[in-house]
C-alpha positions in Angstrom: 90.0 136.2 89.3 87.7 138.6 90.6 86.0 137.7 93.9 82.3 136.4 93.5 79.4 138.4 94.9 79.3 138.8 98.7 75.6 138.8 98.8 75.3 135.0 99.3 74.5 133.6 102.6 77.4 131.8 104.3 76.9 128.2 105.1 77.1 127.9 108.9 74.8 125.9 111.2 75.9 122.3 111.0 79.5 122.9 109.9 78.8 120.9 106.7 79.1 123.9 104.4 82.2 124.9 102.8 84.4 126.8 105.3 87.4 125.1 107.1 87.6 125.6 110.8 90.9 126.9 111.8 92.9 126.3 115.0 92.5 129.9 116.2 90.0 130.3 118.9 89.2 126.7 119.0 87.8 125.5 122.4 89.4 122.1 123.5 87.6 119.5 125.2 89.0 117.6 128.1 87.2 114.2 127.7 88.3 111.7 125.3 86.1 110.1 122.5 86.0 106.6 120.7 86.7 106.8 117.0 85.8 104.0 114.5 87.2 104.3 110.9 86.1 101.3 108.5 84.9 100.9 105.2 86.5 99.6 101.8 88.1 102.8 100.8 91.6 103.9 101.5 92.7 106.2 104.4 91.8 104.1 107.7 95.3 103.3 108.9 96.6 106.6 107.4 94.1 108.5 109.7 95.4 106.6 112.7 98.8 107.7 111.6 97.9 111.4 111.3 96.4 111.3 114.9 99.8 109.9 116.0 101.6 112.7 114.2 99.3 115.2 115.9 99.5 113.7 119.3 103.5 113.7 119.1 103.3 117.2 118.0 101.1 118.4 120.9 103.7 116.8 123.2 106.6 118.5 121.6 105.1 122.1 121.6 103.4 121.9 124.9 104.3 121.3 128.5 101.7 118.8 129.2 101.1 115.2 129.7 100.6 113.4 126.3 101.5 110.1 125.1 100.4 107.7 122.4 100.3 104.0 122.0 100.3 102.8 118.4 99.1 99.2 118.6 99.1 97.6 115.0 97.3 94.4 114.7 97.8 92.1 111.7 101.1 93.9 110.9 103.8 91.7 112.5 107.4 92.5 112.3 108.1 90.1 109.5 107.1 92.9 107.0 108.3 96.5 106.6 105.8 99.3 106.2 106.6 102.8 104.7 105.8 104.6 107.9 108.4 102.5 110.0 111.3 104.9 109.4 109.4 108.0 110.4 107.9 106.4 113.6 111.3 105.1 114.6 113.0 108.6 114.1 110.1 110.2 116.3 110.6 107.5 118.9 114.3 108.2 118.9 113.9 112.0 119.4 110.8 111.7 121.6 111.0 108.5 123.3 108.5 109.7 126.1 105.8 110.6 123.7 105.2 107.3 121.7 105.0 103.6 122.1 104.6 101.2 119.2 103.7 97.5 119.3 103.1 95.3 116.2 101.5 91.9 116.4 100.2 89.2 113.9 101.7 88.2 110.5 102.0 90.6 107.6 100.2 88.3 105.0 96.4 88.2 104.3 94.4 85.4 105.6 90.7 84.5 106.0 88.7 83.3 108.9 89.0 79.6 107.6 92.7 80.1 107.4 93.2 81.6 110.9 95.8 79.6 112.8 96.6 79.2 116.6 99.5 81.7 116.2 97.0 84.2 114.7 94.8 84.0 117.8 97.8 84.2 120.2 99.1 87.3 118.6 95.7 88.9 118.6 95.4 88.2 122.1 98.9 89.4 123.0 97.9 92.6 121.3 94.7 93.0 123.2 96.5 92.2 126.5 98.7 95.0 126.0 95.8 97.3 124.9 93.9 96.4 128.0 96.9 97.1 130.2 97.4 100.5 128.5 93.7 101.4 128.9 93.7 100.4 132.6 97.0 102.1 133.4 95.7 105.7 132.2 99.2 106.4 131.0 98.3 107.4 127.4 96.3 110.3 126.2 95.7 108.3 122.9 95.6 104.7 122.2 95.5 103.5 118.5 94.1 100.1 117.9 95.0 99.9 114.2 93.3 97.1 112.2 91.4 95.7 115.3 88.1 95.8 113.3 89.4 92.9 111.0 90.7 91.2 113.9 87.1 91.0 115.4 85.6 90.4 112.2 87.9 87.3 111.9 86.8 85.9 115.2 90.3 86.2 116.6 89.1 88.2 119.6 85.7 88.1 121.6 83.9 91.2 120.5 81.8 91.6 123.7 84.9 91.8 125.8 86.5 94.4 123.6 83.5 96.5 123.7 83.3 96.3 127.5 86.6 97.3 127.9 86.4 100.2 125.6 83.2 101.3 127.4 85.1 101.7 130.7 88.2 103.6 129.2 89.4 106.6 131.3 87.6 109.8 130.5 90.4 111.7 129.3 91.7 109.0 126.8 91.2 109.0 123.1 90.8 105.6 121.3 91.1 105.0 117.6 89.9 101.9 116.1 90.6 101.2 112.5 90.1 98.6 109.6 87.3 97.1 107.6 84.3 95.1 109.1 83.8 97.1 112.3 81.3 95.1 114.4 77.8 96.4 115.1 78.4 96.7 118.9 81.6 98.7 118.5 80.0 101.3 116.0 77.2 101.7 118.5 79.6 102.4 121.3 81.6 105.0 119.1 81.3 108.6 119.5 82.7 109.1 115.9 82.2 106.6 113.0 83.6 107.6 109.5 83.3 105.3 106.7 85.9 105.4 104.1 83.9 104.5 100.8 85.8 103.7 97.7 84.7 105.4 94.5 85.4 103.5 91.3 86.2 105.6 88.3 83.4 105.5 85.3 84.5 106.2 81.8 82.2 108.1 79.3 81.1 104.6 77.6 79.8 103.4 81.0 82.4 101.1 81.9 84.1 101.1 85.4 87.6 101.3 86.0 88.5 99.1 88.8 92.0 98.5 89.9 95.6 100.0 89.4 96.0 98.3 85.9 93.2 100.2 84.4 94.6 103.4 85.8 98.2 102.7 84.7 97.0 102.1 81.0 95.9 105.7 81.0 99.0 107.1 82.9 96.8 108.2 86.0 98.4 106.4 88.6 99.7 108.4 91.7 96.6 110.7 92.2 94.6 110.2 95.5 91.7 112.3 96.6 90.2 112.2 100.1 86.8 114.0 100.3 83.3 113.7 102.0 81.5 115.0 105.0 83.2 112.7 107.5 86.3 113.0 109.6 89.6 111.7 108.3 90.5 113.6 105.2 93.4 115.8 106.4 94.3 113.3 109.0 94.7 110.7 106.2 96.8 113.0 104.2 99.2 113.6 107.4 99.4 109.8 107.8 100.3 109.6 104.1 102.9 112.2 104.6 104.4 110.2 107.6 104.5 107.2 105.4 106.4 109.1 102.7 108.6 110.6 105.0 109.5 107.2 106.5 110.1 105.6 103.1 112.6 108.4 102.5 114.3 107.7 105.9 114.6 104.1 105.5 114.6 103.2 101.8 114.9 106.1 99.3 116.9 109.0 100.5 115.7 111.1 97.4 112.0 110.6 98.4 111.2 114.2 99.1 107.8 115.2 100.4 106.0 118.6 100.1 102.9 119.3 102.5 100.8 122.2 101.3 97.9 123.3 103.3 95.2 125.9 102.0 92.9 127.9 104.2 94.8 127.0 107.4 97.0 130.1 108.1 98.3 131.1 111.3 99.3 128.8 114.2 98.0 126.3 116.7 98.2 123.1 114.7 99.8 120.4 116.6 101.3 118.5 113.6 103.5 121.5 112.8 105.9 120.7 115.6 106.1 117.0 114.8 106.8 117.9 111.0 109.3 120.4 112.1 111.1 117.9 114.3 111.4 115.5 111.3 112.4 118.4 109.1 115.2 119.2 111.7 116.7 115.7 111.5 116.1 115.3 107.9 115.9 118.7 106.1 116.4 117.4 102.7 113.1 115.1 103.0 110.3 117.2 103.9 108.9 120.7 103.4 105.8 122.3 104.8 103.8 125.3 104.0 100.5 126.7 105.2 98.6 129.4 103.4 95.6 131.6 104.0 94.1 133.6 106.9 93.8 132.4 110.4 90.0 132.5 110.0 87.1 130.6 108.3 86.5 131.6 104.8 82.7 131.4 104.0 81.3 131.2 100.6 80.2 134.8 99.7 82.6 136.4 102.4 85.8 135.8 100.5 88.4 138.7 100.9 91.1 139.7 98.3 93.9 138.2 100.6 92.1 134.9 100.3 92.7 134.9 96.5 96.2 136.0 96.7 97.0 133.4 99.5 95.3 130.5 97.4 97.3 131.6 94.3 100.5 132.0 96.1 100.3 128.2 97.4 99.1 127.0 94.1 102.0 128.5 92.2 104.4 126.6 94.7 102.4 123.4 94.3 102.4 123.8 90.4 106.2 124.1 90.3 106.9 121.3 92.7 104.6 118.9 90.9 106.1 119.8 87.6 109.8 119.8 88.7 109.7 116.0 89.7 112.0 116.9 92.8 109.2 115.7 95.1 108.0 112.1 95.2 104.9 113.0 97.3 103.0 116.3 97.3 100.1 116.8 99.8 97.6 119.4 98.6 95.5 119.5 101.8 92.1 121.4 101.6 92.6 122.2 97.8 89.0 120.9 97.1 87.2 123.5 99.4 89.7 126.1 97.9 88.5 125.3 94.4 84.8 125.0 95.7 85.1 128.4 97.0 86.2 129.8 93.6 89.6 130.8 95.0 91.4 128.8 92.4 90.3 127.9 88.8 90.1 124.2 88.0 91.7 124.1 84.5 95.3 124.8 85.6 95.1 122.1 88.3 93.9 119.6 85.7 96.7 120.4 83.2 99.4 120.1 86.0 98.0 116.7 87.2 97.9 115.5 83.5 101.5 116.5 83.1 102.9 115.3 86.4 105.9 113.0 86.4 104.8 109.3 86.6 106.8 108.8 89.8 105.2 111.8 91.7 102.3 111.1 93.9 99.8 113.8 94.6 97.2 113.7 97.5 94.2 116.1 97.5 92.0 116.5 100.4 88.9 118.3 101.5 85.1 118.4 101.2 83.3 120.1 98.2 79.9 120.5 97.0 80.9 120.3 93.4 82.9 117.6 91.6 86.0 119.2 90.1 87.3 117.8 86.9 90.5 116.7 88.4 88.4 114.0 90.4 88.0 112.0 87.0 91.9 111.8 87.0 92.3 110.1 90.5 93.4 106.6 90.7 92.2 106.5 94.4 89.0 108.5 95.5 88.1 107.8 99.1 84.9 109.4 100.5 84.8 109.9 104.1 81.1 109.2 105.0 79.9 110.6 108.4 77.6 108.3 110.3 78.5 109.7 113.5 80.3 112.7 114.9 80.9 114.1 118.4 80.9 117.6 117.0 77.2 117.2 115.9 76.3 116.8 119.6 78.2 119.9 120.4 81.4 118.3 121.8 84.4 120.4 121.2 87.4 119.5 119.1 90.6 118.3 120.7 94.3 119.6 120.2 96.7 116.7 119.2 93.6 114.8 117.7 91.4 117.1 115.5 94.0 119.8 114.7 
């Protein structure tokens, strides 16, 4: 494929043009931010798990104080989750880096069905969260599914917002789940809404639900796109879930993580993935491709095409082989949008993928590639608020 003309003006400025910021030369902020992930689309808890993976990776690769508390509301111990095995493995290997607490019951209930037990469990989790915030022992506190807890009226919104407003300056707090209250969104430094897209067929009908997807053999393709934060982070969380499934349930569940436009070093998740690979070499493979620099539209170099094709050939073979049950194609969308890869081979590979292979595709893009129509899940990260727009630097162990 010939490189496009280099006379185009690169899209800079707000950072919303196509061009992936790399870890090279990034300035790191010292102060923490309050993140809120909500919406009806998929990826909220996955994004929280992605931050957990990065924070643990930072603690592994650097001699600096970093510790994460993963506090999971509405996810009581009576139910097993895919990521449990991977989190337990990381806890065993690095007990000084992660603490996990699960509260509540695992089944769905409405506000009218909430019991005294539900309120007690929510309060127990919040008491732990308050203690963790006051202690300043953690660099990251994840309050997974606290938004629906507040929406159900199991905790006092004003108290939660007041405590979060007084968190230590260096602490990062991640709040996830549907139904984030207005007061929490107003306080947040980052608000990313995961918006679900329903597939529309040529006859105008809307395919809604897994049954409609399975009738067409399209299940197992997920796309995370949009201007908001959470795309690659959600993919990392999905990888953690898949690795955990392999550890605790299905030893044949192999995972491949392929990342475009992210060459070089400095990405904190690498250390955590490497640690999981060391313990479970048969379960996870990881490859980065591209230069350690931003690729702007109109300024593509020959090596960018070579690197993109190299990673795609690996991805194509991995998907077609059926050897991997989960394949993460991180930043494939902007790679296509930059015309570093053609669309048709991707469509053909996805159409022929084994039914049991899950493919996760991430990244923002201005166009809508044809393979979007194959996805059984399409979650758009809508940016309502982002600290980067106020000139706040990104942070290792959280953003990259």
